[in-house]
N, C-alpha and C positions, 0 to 999 in steps of 0.2 A: 516728303520723307522717304517714299519708296524709291524715287530717282536718286536721292543721296545714298541710300543703301546700295543700290545697283552700282553706283560709281565706286563706292568703297570696295565692293566685291570684285569689281573689275581691276581696281588698283592692286588689291591683295593677290588676286589670281596672276596678274602680270608679274608681281614680285616673285611669287612662287615659281612661275614658269621660268623666269630668268635664273633663279637659283638652281633649279633642276637641270636646265640646259648648261649652265656653268659647270655643275658637277659632272654632267655627261662628257663635256669637252675635256675636263681634267682626267676622267677615267679613260677616255679614248687615247689621249696623249700618253698616259702612263702605260697602258697595256700595249699600245703600238711600239713604244720604246722598248719594253720588255721583250716582246716577240721579235723585234728587229735585231736586238742584241743577241738573242739566242740563235737566230738565223745566221748572223755574221760569225758567231762562235763555231757553228757547225761547218760553215764554209772554210774558215781558217783551219779547223781541225782536219778537214779533208786535204787541204794544201800541205799542212805539216806532215800528215801521214804519207802523202805521195813523195814529199822530199826525203823523208827518212827511209822509205823503201828504195828510192833511187840511190841514196847514199849506200845502203846495205848491198845493193846489187853491184855497185862499183867496187865495193870492198871484197866481193867474192874473189876478185883477182888476187887478193893477198893470201888466200887460203892455199894449203898444199895442193899440188896438181890433181891428186886423186879425188879431191872433194869438190872441185870447181863445177864439173858438169852436173852433179847431183844437186848442188846448191842452186844453180841457175834454173834447173827444171822445177825445183820446189818453189822458187820465187815466181816463175811463170804461172804456175797453178795458183799460187797465193794471190797474186795481183788480179787474175781473172775472177777469183772468188770475191775479192773486195769490190771489184767493179760491179759484179752481178748483185751483190747484196746492197750496194749503194743505190741501185736502181729499183729495188724491191719495196713494195708498199709495206708500211709498218704494221698494217692490219693482218698481213699474211704471216702470222707468228710461227706456224709449223714450218714453213719454208725458210724463214729467217733462222729458226733454231737449227735446222738442218745445215744451213750454210755456216752458222757459227761453230757447229761441231766440227765441220770439215776444216774450217780455218784454225781452230784450236789444235786439231790433229797435225796440220801442216806446221804450226808453230812448234809443236813438240818435236817433230822430225827435224826441223831446222836447228833447234836447240841441241838435240842429240848430235847432229852433224857438227855443230860448233864445238861441243865438248870433245868429240873424237879428233877434230882438227887441232884443238888445243893440246891434246896429248902428244900429237906428232910435232907440232910447232908452237911452243908456249910463249913465243915472243910477243910483247904487248903492241909492237908497231905493225905486226902482221895479223895473225889470228886474233889477237886481243882487240884490234881495231874493228874487226868484223863482229866479234862478240858484242862490243858496245853498240854498234849500229843495229844489230839484231835486237838487242834489248830495247833500243829506242823504237823500233818497228812495233814490237809487242805493246809497249807503253802507249804509243800513239793510237793503236787500234782500240785499246781499252778506253782511252780518253774520248775518242770519237763515239764509241758506243754509249758512254755515259752521257755525253751531250745530247744524243738522240732521245734520251729519256727525260730531259729537262724541258719543262713546259711552263707556261704562265699558269699559276695556281688556279684550280677550278673555281675557288671561291671568288676570285677576282673577276672571272668571266661571268659567273652567275650574277654578281653585283652589277656588272656592266649591262647585262640583259635586263635586269630589274629597272635600272635607271633609264635605259633606252625605252622600255615599254611605258614607264611612268611619264617620260617626256612627251611621247606620242599622245598619251591620254590627256595630259595637261594642255597641250597645244590644241587638241580637239575641243576641250572644254572652254578654253579661252576664246576660240573662234565662235563657239556657240553663244557665249555671253555678248560678243560684239554684234551678233545678229547679221554677220556677213559671211558669205561662202568663201572659204580659203582652202579649198580642197587641193588645188594645184601646188601652192607653196608648201603645205604640210606634207603632201605626198613626196614632193621633190626633196625636202629636208630628210624625211624618213628614209628615202631610197639612198641618199648619199651616206647617211649614217650606217645603213645596212651594208653598203659596199665596204666601208671602212672596217666594220666588224668582221666581215668575211675575209678581208685581207689580213687582219690581225690573226684570225684563227688559221688561215692558210700559211702564214709565215711561221706560226708556232708549231705546226705539224707539217714539215716540208716533204714528207713522203706519202701524203694522203691527198693533197689538192693540186692546184694548178702551178703553184710556185715550188720549184724544185732546186735543191743544191746542185750546182753545175758539176758534173762528174768528169769534165774534159781533162783536167790535170791528171787524174788517175788513169783515164783511158790512154793518155799520151805515154804514161809510164809503161802500161801494158804493151803498147805498140812498139816502144823502144826496145823492150826485151825480145819481141818476136823478130 
């Protein structure tokens, strides 16, 4: 009777273990997909911003002569600030706020310059084209900032941790019922799952960990101006 009961417990425990591991696999795939999508969106936002800035710089040549030099100087400073803030850790909020204030001030100066240039030359194919590209620059900066604040919901990560810990516990309990030492396989599986969770969190917060959004395209824009 006792042997039959032990067999039933082992079977039930195995079923529960399979269910928890299946749920863990589902959550890992789901959260990895979410974090990867957000990482890709941030990368594409950086490329889009660099392209819009490059277009605006080219259209500076359409401005009246007296505004070209000032516009180029403002854009040089603007790009340098965007490169600097792009390499700054998200946890350094005071420094990021300082950079954002400087960037907003440069945007206001560029917009004032565009208005003044429009008063001199109101044609849509010259100054109008510059105004449109400048508006795109401001919009792309806002979009990129918004994407930096988008993360995998905390409740999803908490659920992932709970299921991960539960899976480790049930694997240890199942190994105890079998009466055999399975330390190496359990540690190996736990280590692999831990690495996957680390990558998910690192992808979801690209300014805090090892995985960073490549700033090369914005650096190239900065170098092209200089």
